[in-house]
N, C-alpha and C positions, 0 to 999 in steps of 0.2 A: 501494499500500501505504501508506504513510503516512503520505494522507489518510485511507483508509479505521479506522485506527484509531485519531486524533482525531479524530473523526466516533461511532469508539463509542464513546470514553474520555466525550464531552461529554451522548452521550446517557447515558449509567449516569449521569453529575450527576446530569444535570435529574430520572432517576428518582430516584435519592437524594431530593431534594433535595426534590420530592415528594413523597415518602415521609413525608418530618420535618414537610411540613406536611397530612397529614393525617391526622400521631397527635392525639391527644387529649390532653385536658388531665392524665388519670390516665396514658393515655402515656407523655405528657415527661417527667410525675414522678419513674413508678418507674425512664426509666434516667437522669435525675439521683441516683434514693435508689441506682443503679447503681456510678454513677463515683464517687460521691464518700462514700459511708458506710465505706469504708476511712478518709478522711480524716479523718470526724467520730471516728472512733471510735482512733485518734493522739491529734488534739487535746488534750483534756487532757495531757495526760503530755511532753505542750511546750510548754503555757501554766503547766502546773507548773513546768515547768523551768523556763523563764522567768524566773518569778514568786520562787522556793526559789533559781535556782541561778546560772541567769543574769546578771540583775539585779541578785544583790548581789557579784560579779567586777565587771560591770563599773562601783559603784558605789565599789570600795573600788578601782580605780585609778583610777580622781576623788579622790578622797581623800587618794592618796598622793603625789598630786601636789600638793596644797595643805601647806604650813604649820596645820594641824588640829588642835586644844586640844581633850580630853577632858566640859573647865568652859567656855570661853569660844569654841566653836565653829571655824567656820572661819575659816583667818587671810587670807594672803596668799599667792600660786603662785610656787611657787619650780621649777617641772617637776620635772625628776629629780635635782635636791639633794637631797631623801632615800633617794633607788633608792646614788649615788651616797656620803652619807657616813656610810651602812652598808658599806657595802663596804671601804672608809676604817676601820671603828671591831671592834677586837680582838674586841668582845665576840660581834661578829653571825658570825663563821669561828670564836669559840671551840663556838659553841653551836653550829653544823656539824660540827666538829670530831667532841661530843658527840653530835649526834643518829647520824650512819654508825657512830660505833663501838659505840653499844649497836642500832640497827642489826644490827648485821652480827655482832656477838654472841646477838643473838635470832632473826635472819633462818634464820640457817644450822643453828643445830639444833631452833629448829623445825620447817623441812622433813626433817631428818632425821627426827625422836620422832616428825615424824607419821607418813611412810612403814612406819618401822620399825608402830609401833607397826596403822598397819591390815592392814598386813603382819600381825599375828596377829591379829584381826579376822577375814577372813575368811579364815581357816582352822576346820576344826571344830569348834573349841574349845564346851568343857561350858558354862554360862547364857554363852552369845556371845553375848543382850539383854540381863542384866546388866548385862557390862563393857560393852557396846558404850552404853548407858545411863548409862557411872559415870563414861566419857571425856567427858567432858560437862559435867561436874558443876563443873568450875574453872571454863568461861564461865560457868557460872548464876550464879553467885558476884558480883557488885556487886565496880567497879574501887576502890572506896574500902574494901569490906573488904578486898581481898585486898593493896593497896598497905599499909594500915595493922599488918594480919599480921605481913606479910614488913620490914615496916617493925620492926618487935620482935624479929623471931626475927633479924636482921639487928642488933641493935642491940655498938654496939663496946663496950661496961662485958657492961651485965647478958644479949646476945640466945642467942637455944639457938646458931647456927650458931657463935662462939664459943665457949661452954659443953666441946660438944661436940671440940672445935679443941683446949685448953685437957684436957683429957682422956686425946686422946691421947700427948699431949705438943706441943705444934708451938705456935706464937704466937699474941695475937689476932687478925686483919686487920681494921687499919680501914676499918673500909668505905661510912661520911660521910663517909671525910678523902681518905683517898684518891681518885683522878680513875678507876683500871681495875678497882679490888674494885668505886668505886659500880654503873660502869657494866656487873660482870659482876652484881651484887646486883640490878639495875633488869631488863636480860636472863633477870634468874631468873621475875623475875614475872611479867613479859611472854612468858615461854617456858609455864611452869602454866595460866596464862589459853586461851593461843591452843594449843596443839601440838592439845589435846585435839577442840576446832572442825578444823580443820586438817584430826586424820586421819579425821574420819567423811565426810569430802568425796570427799577419798581415798577411802575403801570403800568410797564410793557408787559413786566409775567404776572404780575392784579390780571388783566382782560385773556390771560389764554385761560384762565381759571374755569373750566366749563359752565356757563349758569346753570342748567337745571341742577347741578351741585344744587346753588346760593335756593333757587326754585322749589327742591324735593327737603331741606332745613328748617326753611322759609313754610314750609306747611305743616312739617312737624311740628310746630312753634317756637324755630329758635330765632333771636332776634337779630335784633342787624351786631352790636356786639360778637356774642356765642357764633357767626357765623363767620365772624374778623378775625376773632381768637383762631375758631374752630374748622378755619377752613379756608377761610385768603393764608393767614399768615404762613400755615403747611405745610401748603401748595404755592407760593414763592421760594419755601428755603435756597434751592442748590443760587438761584440769584438773588439772598441777604446775602451767600455765604462768599459768592466774588462783590456785592458792594464790598462785602467788608474785610477784603484782601485787598481791594485796589485801595480800602480806601488808607487802610495798615501800611501799605506800600507807601503812599505819596500823603502820608503822617509824619512818616521816617525820614525822607529825604524832604521834606518840607529848609527849601534857602530865600525864594523872592518876599514874604513878606516879615520876618524877621530882617532880612538884609536895608530894605527901606524904606525899614520903623520909621525908626529916627533917624536921617540920613547925617543932619548936624554928629551924631558921634563919633568918637576917631576911633574907636574898640568897632568889629562887629559882634554887631552882637548886644550892646545896650557898656553902659560906660561903667560897669562894676561887672556886663557877660549876662548879667540875671536874665535873657532871649538868646542870647549866643545858641544856637540846634549845632545837632549833630556836624551836617551838611558846611555850615556857615562858618566854623570852627575851622574842616577841616581846608576851605576855600581860604580863610586866614592863613592857615598852616603852608597851604605847596603858592599865596604868589604877595604874599606880607612878608612869610619867613624865607619863603620861598624855598624850604623843604618838600619838594617832594618823595624824599624816598617817608618818611615821613605823616606826610598827605596820601597815599597812595594802602601806606596802614591802619591811615583810620579806617580808608573809606574802603576797605576787605573786610573790618570788622565790623564795617556798617551791614555790608552783604551780607554775612552769617549770619549781624541780629534778623535784619529784614527774615532770611529765609527763615530761622526762627520761627522769628512768630507769626510768617504764613504757615508754617506745620504745624504749628499750636494752634492757630484759627480751624483748620483743615478736621486738626483729630476730635477736637473740642465742637464742634459740630456735628463729624457723623456721629461720636457718640451720644451727641442728645437724636439725635435720626433715631440713630438702631433702638434708647432706651423709650421712644415716642413708639415707636414699630415692634417692642416688646407688651408694651401698655397697651397698644389699639391688638395689637394678637391675643392678650388675656379678656378685654373686655369682650371679647367678638366669642372667646369662650364661654363666657361670661352669658348671651345674649343667648348663644346655641343652648347648656344646662335650663336657661328656663321657658327658653322654648320648648325643652326635652319635655321641663316636668309639669309645663301648663298642658299640652299634648296630651301625657298621663294619665290627667286630674281629668281631660274633661270625657277620654276614652277617642279620642281621634288619634288613626294614624299619622303615625312621627314622621314615614318617609318623607314628607314634604320637606316639613324644618331641617333635618336630618341633611340633607338635600342641600337648603339653603343655605346651612349653619355653614356643611362643610367646602359649599363655596365661598361662604365668607371669612372661611379660616387661608383659605390656597388665595385668597384676594391677598391676608392682611401676611400671608408668608413673599408673596410678591414684595410688595411695598417694601419689607424688609429687606430683599435680597436685592430689588433699585437703590 
């Protein structure tokens, strides 16, 4: 039996080899085209990514291992000395604290505001197209113009904000001198510019939720808030994860707002570096102190920090999704048990309810796998 199988396999292999040898050049070219075309289609992206993204990343790492000056060029090899020096520098940790503080003050209100605005725009309101276009206007304005306008509004002597505070009997706030007020002011600029942009992304996700689900829940007695928290938010979770990750990447790379917030300051980031972010500290190290080696080391540590935050966001979001899927499976099993108990009490054949429960459990397990 085994010998016959081997002979048949060898004969089939010979037939395939003969068939390949019998192909014409055009047929071979067509076969190669079918196999190689997908790789050629995606090759331009990877080539461009290698030139624009991967090569600068590797080159920056090489520069970080040298004592590299802006004017004199590469110097002696110092290894990881630049990394160790920056980890001991209090200015680096100060910039990291400022970055995280501004990021939290901007990302959390930004996400909450974007969800709130998207929920309002998802309703059947008048002139909804106009309002949807209006929320994108702050994003269209250049960051430099936004920063200059808000810098004037938060001016400590003649700014609009302090004038309004004094008009209602409150003391003026030192927006450009004290640490926390300056963080609030810069976070306000970020929120004003990016909330509408994220709201439109979330709005597109909300409109993709099937309306029949909302109608069924409404017929079952669920109110607007219950439908929003039980149907809308779970349905747009993948989009919210995308918004959170992009907000994290952008928040940790903030530069323009703190750079132009106080143009009269001799030190980038305020007289006492009270709002100097990590990217601004990197810029100061590279172009004011002219130390490209340390600046490259700062850039790589910031890159690793962004990757770490991105992974944390992904893992936490995945954990929440799996927990909700398990809870949904348990609730479905409880409904199945109740339907079986009700069917047995009334003497009704529970075959239909069992089939319905099985379908519900299958749907729940499929949702968990997704």
